[in-house]
C-alpha positions, 0 to 999 in steps of 0.5 A: 499500499503507498502513502497515495492509496489512502486519503488519511495515512498514518506514519506508519502509511497505514489508515489512520484511526478517525479519532487520531486523525481528529485529535492530531489534525482537525482539533489543533487548526481549530483550536486557533479558531472560535469552531467548536465541537466538530467531529465526524458526524459535523463533517458528514453532513456537512459534506451531504450539505455541500454536495447535493447542488454537485450531482444526482440524489446518488452520488452522496450516498455514495460516498457516505457508504449508505445503503440507500439514498433515503438516509442520506436525504432523510439524516444528512442531508439538510436543505439551505433556505435562498435566503439564508445563503443571500444572508450569508453571503451579504455578511461575507462580502461586508466581513471581507471587505467588501472584496467578491469572491470567485469560487473555483469549479469542483 
C-alpha cells in the first residue's frame, strides 16, 4: 500500500484511526478558531449538504457508504433556504471588506 492510496495515512502509511486524525490534525487547526463541536458526524453532514447541488441524488450516498439515498436525504442532507444563503453571502461580503470571492469549480 502506498501513501497516495490512502486519504488519511498514518506515519506508518496505514489507514489512520478516525479519532487519531481528529485529535492530531483537525483539532489543532480548530484550536486557533472559535469553532467548536466538530466531529466526524458534523463533517459528514456538511459534506452531504454541500454536495447535493453537485451531482445526482445517488452520488452523496455512494461517498458516505449509505445503502440507500433515503438515509442520506432524510438524515444527513439539510436544505438551506435561499434567504439564508443570501444573508451569509452578504455578511461574508461585508467581513471581507467588500471583496468579491470567485468560486472555483469543483
